[in-house]
C-alpha positions in Angstrom: 110.7 119.6 76.6 107.9 119.0 74.1 104.9 118.7 76.4 102.6 117.5 73.6 105.0 114.7 72.8 105.4 113.7 76.4 101.6 113.5 76.9 101.4 111.4 73.7 104.0 109.0 75.1 102.2 108.7 78.4 98.9 108.1 76.6 100.6 105.4 74.5 101.9 103.7 77.7 98.4 103.9 79.2 96.8 102.5 76.1 99.2 99.5 76.2 98.5 98.9 79.9 96.1 96.0 80.7 94.4 96.8 84.0 93.1 93.3 84.5 96.4 91.7 83.6 98.2 94.0 86.1 95.9 93.0 88.9 96.0 89.3 88.1 99.8 89.4 87.8 100.3 90.9 91.2 97.7 88.9 92.9 97.5 89.6 96.7 100.3 92.1 96.3 97.7 94.4 94.7 96.1 94.7 98.1 99.5 95.8 99.5 99.5 98.5 96.8 96.0 99.4 97.8 97.0 99.8 101.5 100.0 102.1 100.5 97.9 104.2 98.1 95.0 104.7 100.6 97.5 105.4 103.4 98.6 108.4 101.3 95.1 109.3 99.9 93.7 107.3 97.0 90.0 108.2 96.2 90.6 107.7 92.4 92.5 104.5 93.0 89.8 103.0 95.1 87.1 103.9 92.5 89.1 102.1 89.7 89.7 99.1 92.0 86.0 99.0 92.8 85.2 98.9 89.1 87.7 96.0 88.7 86.0 94.2 91.5 82.7 94.4 89.5 84.4 92.1 87.0 85.4 89.6 89.7 89.1 90.4 89.4 89.2 91.6 93.0 87.3 90.7 96.1 85.2 93.7 96.9 85.1 92.8 100.6 88.9 92.6 100.8 89.2 95.9 98.8 87.0 97.6 101.4 88.8 96.1 104.3 92.3 97.1 103.0 91.2 100.5 101.9 89.6 101.0 105.4 92.8 100.0 107.1 95.1 102.0 104.8 93.0 105.2 105.2 92.8 104.8 109.0 96.5 104.2 109.5 97.4 107.1 107.2 95.3 109.6 109.0 96.4 108.4 112.4 100.0 108.9 111.3 99.2 112.4 110.0 97.5 113.2 113.3 100.5 112.0 115.2 102.8 114.1 113.0 100.6 117.2 113.8 100.6 116.5 117.5 104.3 115.9 117.7 106.0 118.0 115.0 103.2 120.3 113.9 104.6 123.8 114.8 107.9 123.0 113.2 106.3 121.6 110.0 104.1 124.8 109.8 107.2 127.0 110.1 108.8 125.1 107.2 105.6 125.0 105.1 103.7 128.2 106.0 101.2 127.8 103.2 99.6 125.0 105.3 98.7 127.5 108.0 95.6 128.7 106.3 94.2 125.2 106.0 95.2 124.3 109.5 93.4 127.4 110.9 90.2 126.5 108.9 90.2 122.9 110.3 90.8 124.2 113.8 87.6 126.4 113.6 85.6 123.5 112.1 86.6 121.0 114.7 85.6 123.5 117.4 82.2 123.9 115.9 81.3 120.5 114.5 83.6 118.1 116.4 82.5 114.5 115.6 80.6 115.5 112.4 83.8 117.0 111.0 85.9 113.9 111.8 83.3 111.7 110.0 83.1 113.8 106.9 86.4 115.6 106.3 87.6 113.0 103.9 84.9 114.2 101.5 85.7 117.9 101.7 87.8 119.0 98.8 90.7 121.3 99.7 90.8 120.2 103.4 91.2 116.5 102.9 95.0 116.4 102.9 95.6 118.8 105.8 92.7 117.9 108.2 94.1 115.0 110.2 97.5 116.8 110.6 95.6 120.0 111.7 93.5 118.0 114.2 96.7 116.7 115.7 97.8 120.4 116.2 94.5 121.2 117.9 93.5 120.3 121.4 91.4 117.3 120.2 91.8 114.3 122.4 93.7 111.6 120.5 91.4 108.8 121.8 88.4 110.6 120.5 90.0 111.1 117.1 91.2 107.5 116.9 87.7 106.1 117.7 85.7 108.3 115.3 88.4 108.2 112.6 88.1 104.4 112.6 84.4 104.7 111.6 85.1 107.6 109.2 87.7 105.5 107.4 85.1 102.8 107.0 82.5 105.2 105.6 85.0 106.5 103.1 86.2 103.0 102.1 82.7 101.6 101.6 81.5 104.7 99.7 84.3 104.9 97.1 84.7 101.1 96.7 81.0 100.6 96.1 80.6 103.7 93.8 83.4 102.2 91.7 81.8 98.7 91.9 78.4 100.0 90.8 80.0 102.0 88.0 81.8 98.9 86.9 78.6 96.9 87.0 76.8 99.4 84.8 79.6 99.6 82.3 79.9 95.8 82.2 76.1 95.4 81.6 76.0 98.2 78.9 79.3 97.8 77.2 80.4 94.3 77.9 84.0 93.7 76.8 84.4 97.4 75.9 84.5 98.3 79.6 88.3 98.1 79.7 88.6 100.6 76.9 86.4 103.0 78.9 88.4 102.4 82.1 91.7 103.1 80.2 90.2 106.3 78.7 89.1 107.5 82.2 92.6 106.6 83.6 94.2 108.6 80.8 91.9 111.5 81.4 92.8 111.5 85.1 96.5 111.2 84.3 96.3 114.1 81.8 94.7 116.3 84.4 97.3 115.4 87.0 100.2 116.0 84.6 98.7 119.3 83.4 98.5 120.5 87.1 102.1 119.7 87.7 103.2 121.4 84.5 101.1 124.5 85.4 102.7 124.6 88.9 106.2 124.6 87.3 105.3 127.3 84.9 104.0 129.5 87.7 107.2 128.9 89.7 109.5 129.8 86.8 
């Protein structure tokens, strides 16, 4: 496979992709996509959606609400998986053990503060709610504080994206979409590069 050619094809597809048109075409279904994406993770997605809201393509309040709900439901699900199937999953994926142990020690020390901030900690974000399910943390306590933590996360990334979009719109006007597509291409290139590097390391 010619990696350079593949990246060129992907960049061409991105260049031909109209973000505004995509959002307008899907209408309210875009919020369903937002829910699914934030259920899984979605910081970058919410940033770009926030920038689109700055152009009045999306309702920023609805974006925050759906991102909040998606993030909350996602982490509640991961917590449940950890509580119910955690030991078996760790046996199958032993590489998760190190992250789970780190989260367990942090939750013992910092408790509520960790629940409120773990979404912003790079490297622990994906495993944290699962690991807290494995721990002795009371599920009611996690559910309560996780609700507010999801809100903090949703407001933060939506508004950062919104403010970024406002600045670009004021400075660049109609050129904002070109910048957004360039950033999207940059993120896609990094992601693809990581996947290729993982395959090279495994081979």
